[in-house]
N, C-alpha and C positions, 0 to 999 in steps of 0.2 A: 246863656241859652240853656233851656232845660231839655234834657234828653230822656225820652220815655222808651223803655224797652218792653217788648212783648215777650214775656217768658215762654209762652207756648211756642212762638215762632223760633225762639232760640233753641229750644230743646228739640225741635223737629228739623233743624238745619243739618245738612250733611257734615260729616266730621271734618272734611278738608276745608270747609268754610270757616270752621271754628279754629282749626289748627294753623291756618295760613298766617294770620297776624301774629300769633304767638311765636311761630318760627321766625317770622320777619323781625320781631322785636329781639329775639335771642341772637340772631345774626348781627343786628345793629349793636347790641351790647358787646358782642364778641369783637366786632370791628373796632371798637373803642379801646378795649382793655386786654384782648387776647390775640395771639398769633396762631393761624392755622398751621398745622404740622402735617406734612404728607409723608407717606412711607417711601423711602428711597431703596431701590433694588440694590442689593450688595453684590458686587462682583467677587467671585471666589476663584482662587488659583486652580488651574486645571489639574486633573489626575489622569495619568496615562496607564491604563491597565494592561492593554495588549495591542498588537498590530499584526496584520498579515497581508501579504506573504512576508517571509523573512528576507527575501532577496528579490531583485528586479532590475531592469535596465531603464534607461531614460524613456519617459513616456508611459511607464507602467503606473498603475494605481495602487495605493496602500490604504486599507481600511483600518482605522484606529478606534479603539474602544476605551472609554474612561468616564470621567465626570467633568462637568462644567466646560464642555467642549463647544458650546454654542457661541462663545465670545473669544475664540482663539484669534490672535492678531497675526502670528507668524509661526512657521514651522521650518525647522532646519533638520537636515540629515547629514551627520558627520561634519557639522559646522557649516555646510553649504545650504543655501536656501532650497526649499521645496515649494511646490505650487499648491495652494489650498483650492480644491475642486468643489467640494460640497460640505457644508456644515449641516448635517442631517438633523441632529437634535443635541441635547445636552450630553448624551452618552455615546454619540457616534459621529465620525467625520471621515472624509476621504481626501487624501492628498496625492499629488503626482510627482514622481521623480523627474527632476529637470537637469539641465546640463551642469548646474552648479552643485548638485547633490553629490555627496561622497559617502563611502562606507563608514558607518559609525552609528552612534545613538541618535534616536529621534527625539527632538526637543520641541515641546509646545509652549507657547507663551501668550499671556494676555496681560491686562493692566494690573492684575493682582499677584502675578507670579508666574512660575514655569514648572514644567514637569518633564522628566527625562525617562526614556524607556530603559528597562532593566537589561535588555539585550540589544545588540547592534543590528542594523539593517545593512545588508550587503548589496552594493551597487554593482551590477554586472556590466561588463564591456565586451559583448560578443564581436567577433571579427566578421566582416562580410565574406561570403563565399561566392566567387564568380563562377557561373556555369557557362553561359553562352553569350556571344555578341557577334555582330556582323564583322566579317574580316576586312571589308572595304566599303568606303562611302565617300561622297564629296564633302568638302567643307561646307558648313552651314546646314547639312542634312541632320535630321533628328534620328538617332539610333536608340534602340532599346537594349539594355544590358540586363540579363536575368541572373538570378542566384538566390541566396538567402541572406537575411540580415542586411539587405540593401538600404534599408531606411536609416542605418546608423552612419552611412557615408556622409562626410562633410565636404569633400572636394573630389573632382575627377580631373586628372591631368593626362593629356596626350603628350608624353615626354614632359617637357617643361611648360607646355601651354595649357592653361586651365580652361575647361569647358563650362558652358552654362548648363546647369541642371534645370530641366523643365518639368519633370514629373518624378516623384519618388515614393515608392511603396516598399513593403517588407520583402517582396519577391522580385522587384524590378526597379530600375532607375533609367530615365530617359534623359539624354543629353544632346546638346547641339555641338556637332563636331567642329572644333576650331581649325583654322588653317595653320599648317606647320610646314617646315622646309624639308625635313628628312623624309625619305620615301616611305618608310614604315617605322612605327614607334611602339613602345610599351604603353599600355593604359595603366595609370597609377591611381589607386583608390585610397583616400585618406579617411581615417575614422578615429574616434577618441578612445583613449585608455584612461586608467585611473590617474596616472602621473603625467602623461603627455599624449601626443598624437602618434599613430602608427600608420603604416601603409601596407596595402596588398597590391602586388603587381600581376597583371594578366599573364597567363601562361603561354600566350601567343601574340604575335605582333598585329598591329592594326595598320592597314595601308590606306593612304589618301588617294582617292580617285581624282587625277588631274585631267581637266578638260580645257581646251583653249578658250580664252575669253571671247565673248561676242560683243562688238561695239555697235550700239544702236544709234545713239545721237551724240554729236560732238560739234563744236563751232569750227569754222574754217578760217577765222581770223580773231585776233585779240591783241591788246596792247601788251608789251613786255612788262614784266613784274606785276601782272594781274593774274587772277586765278580763273580757270575755266572748269566747266563741269562736263564729265563724260558719263554717259549712262549705257547700260547693257546688261549682260549676264556673266556670271563667274569672273567679275572684275577683280576679285580678291587675289587671283593668281598673278596679277601684273606686279612686277618688281621694279620696272623702270619705264619711264616715258621720255622719248627723245624728240626734240624739235631740231631737226637736222642733225648736227653733231653736238648739240648742247642739251644736257639733261635737264628736264623740268622736275621740280620738287613735288612729290606726292604729299598733299596736305591732309587728305581724308580718303578713306577707302573702305567700301563694303561690297557686298555681293553684286548689287545692281547700280551703284553710283560711286564715283570718285571725283575729287577735285585736285587740280594740278596747277602749280604756279608756273606761268610762262617765263622762261629765262630771259635775261637781258641780251639784247643784240645792239650793235652800234648804229645800224640804220634799219629802216623797214625792209624786211626780207621775206621771201616766200620759200618755205622749206618743207620737207616731208615730215609728217607726224607719225611716229612709230611707237608701238608698245612692245615690251619684252616680258616673257614669263619663263622662268627656269631655263634660260638660254635660247628660247624660241622667239622668233620675231613675227609680229602681226602688223601689217601696214594699215594705218587708219586713213590717211590721205597723203597724196604727194604734193599738195598745194595748200599748206597752212601759212597764212600771212601773219608774221610777227610784226606788229606795228610799233614803231619807235617815234616818239613825239618830235615834231619839227615845226618850224614856222613856214608854212607854204605861202606862195604868192602866185596868183592867177591873173593874167593880164588879158585885156581885150576880149572879155567874155560877153556873149549876148544871149539872152533868153527871151522867149516869145510867149504871148498869151495863148488862149485856146485856138486862135486862128493865126496863120502865117501866110502872107500874100493872099489873103481872102479865102483860104481853104483851111480845113482842120489841120492843126499843127501835127507834124510827124516826128520832129526831133527838136532838140534845144529848147525844151520847155521847163524842165526841172533841173536845178543846180545842186550838185553835191560838192561841198567845199573841201572835204577831206582830201580828195585826189583831183579836184578840179574837173569832174565829169559832168557832162550834160546828158539828160535822159529825156526820151519822148513819152507820150501817153501810153504807148504799148509796153513801156518798161515799168510802169507804175506798180503793178502787183509785185514784181520781183525786187524793185529798188526803192520802194517808198520809205523803208526804214533808214535809208542813207541820205534822203533828200533834205536839204537845209532851207531853201526858199524857192519861190516861183512868183509869178505875177498874174494879175487879172486886170481886166478892163472894166471901168465903171465911170459912167457919165463923161466919157471922153477923156478920162485920165487913167492913171496906172495905180493899182493897189499892189503893194509889196507884201507878200504873204509868207510868214514864218510858220504859222499853223492855221489850217483851215478848220475851224471848230466844228462845223456841221457838214462839210463836204460841198458847200455851195459852188466853190470854184473848181474843185477836183471833178465834180460831176459835169462841168462844162467842157471837159476834154473828151476827145473821141479816139478810139483805137480801131482802125480799119472800119470806120463807119459806126462803131458801137460805142455809146457813151460809157465812161467809167462810172463805177458805183460812187454815189455821193457819200464819201466817208471822211472822217476826221483824219488829217495827216498825222502820222505817228510821232515825229520828232517835235519836241517842245522848243521852238526857236523864238527868241524875242529880239526886238529892234530898239535902237535909240539913236536919233539923229544928233550928232555931235554939234556943239555950239561953238562957232568960230570966235564969238566975243568973249568966251571964257579962256583965260590964258593957258590953263592946263589942257583943256580939250583942244585948243588951237595948236598946241605943240604936238598932240597926237595926230591931228588932222594933217599937219605939215609932214610928219614922218610917213604917213600913209601915202600922201601924194608924191613925195620925193623918193619913195621906196627905200627909206633908211631905217625902217622899223626892225629892231633886233629881237624883240620878244613881244608877245601879246597874250596876256592871261589875266585872271582876276587879281593876282598880286600886283601887277603893274597898274591896273585900273584903280585899285585901292590906294596905291602910292600917289597917283596923280589926283586922287579925289574925284574920279569919274564914276558915277553910279552905274549899277547894272542895267542892262536893257530890260524893259518891262512890257513892250507892246507886241502882241502876237501878229499884228499887221499894221502897215502904214497906209493911210488913206490918200487919195489924190490931193495934191496941194500941200501936203505936210513934208515933202522932200522935193528936191530939184536937182538939176544938173550942177555938178561941182560939190555937192554935199558928200560928207563921209558919214556912213551909217554903221554904228556898232551892231553886230549881231552875235547872240550867245545861245548856245545849246544847253538847255537844262536837263536834269535827270528826269526819269519817268514820273517822279512825284512832283515835278515842277518846283523843286525847292532849292537845288544846288546847281550852280553853273559848272558844266563839265568842260566846254570848249568855247573859245572866244574868237571872233573874226571881225574884220572891218572892210566894208566895201566902199569904193569910190564911185559915185554915179558919174559916168562919162557922158551918156546920152540917153534921153528919154524920147520915145516915139509913141504917139497915140493917134490913131486914125479911126475912122468908122469901121474898118475891117480888121484891124490888128493893133496890138501894142507890143513894144519891145523895150528892154533895158540892157544897155551896154555898160559894162563896169569892169573895174579892176578890184581884186580882193586879196586880203591877207587872211590866213586862218591858222590858228595855233592848234594843230591836230596832228595827224599821222601821215 
């Protein structure tokens, strides 16, 4: 192919149009035969010309002058580290004296070398001077202690008990007063020196203001060997909790809350609950029930549906298996947390209810002519009708009916291969007279079985006006 060039056009083209292919060709040739070489910045060792001030304490700043300071990696004072605050430029930088710094030469270092100051820097260790503080306060109060050099203090002790520092400045320190047993104590301030720590002791005693504890909330019953929670004010002063004549172990204690381990008792007992502080006694309740696990048996029990003898039921409607109590509709609000099961009438039959999920049956009861609120029953109780054709379950049925059962718990059921109860209620026709029904109380999360019982159905009655269930029951509770 022939290529014709117009010389006039070429000469009138702009320079960059002519130069571009030439440059491109040069780069192509270089890529084949030459290596591009870039200038690499060379790091030089630092030079330390001067520093100021000549002395200072922890937290003070030192200005350093010299050369090649922009790439400093580390700074030490007297062999201990210092903190690099600012690399201003190649001739100036600022470092801070920290807790590891010691009196001695300043040494700067980077990847190319190091430089040492001609003179030493002196680290100062001023002692705090205590001026004023309150003479008296309650434990857990915040108090302000004023003076000078207060920011060097590393610990504040009231005698041997260390306080929590909440605020710290050069002229004051604020601390949370700890609880201590002595009536008044020295306040001891710890601060660093060059070789070790030193202390300053207050020139007057500090007195703890003791006030009686105020008990606001507490349980009135609990199983032995379990923990209870007590809330109130100034509970930190309590040094002993007594359940009758037996002391409970304090597991946790703060200003407004404490937990206590209920001691062991041989049998379920009602005792006074009393707390003591510094030899003083505060009565909490004279009727705390320490519950001890037993296997209870309740015979010839009868519960009724929402009507009894054709009128709204007034008693014997809700059954509490722990102590074999019957409750009526007017007891619901106070006793509902204790109730294990009750019955309802449906289609001419009886529903056995361990938990009313939406309050359908609860709302059918009346107290003095007023219907109860339709609410979910609190306890998570489940049922299982035992199978007489299963040899293991038949053995359990026989022991319930002959009243020869010695224990009833999840361990026994696992040993027999009897599964846990899973039905919140039993519909009419799913159980009959002569059946033995396992019932179990689960925890609040409906995950773990806490107590186990077994009821023997003795008689079922269902008419147009009422329904009733007569039964005997074992319950492994308190």
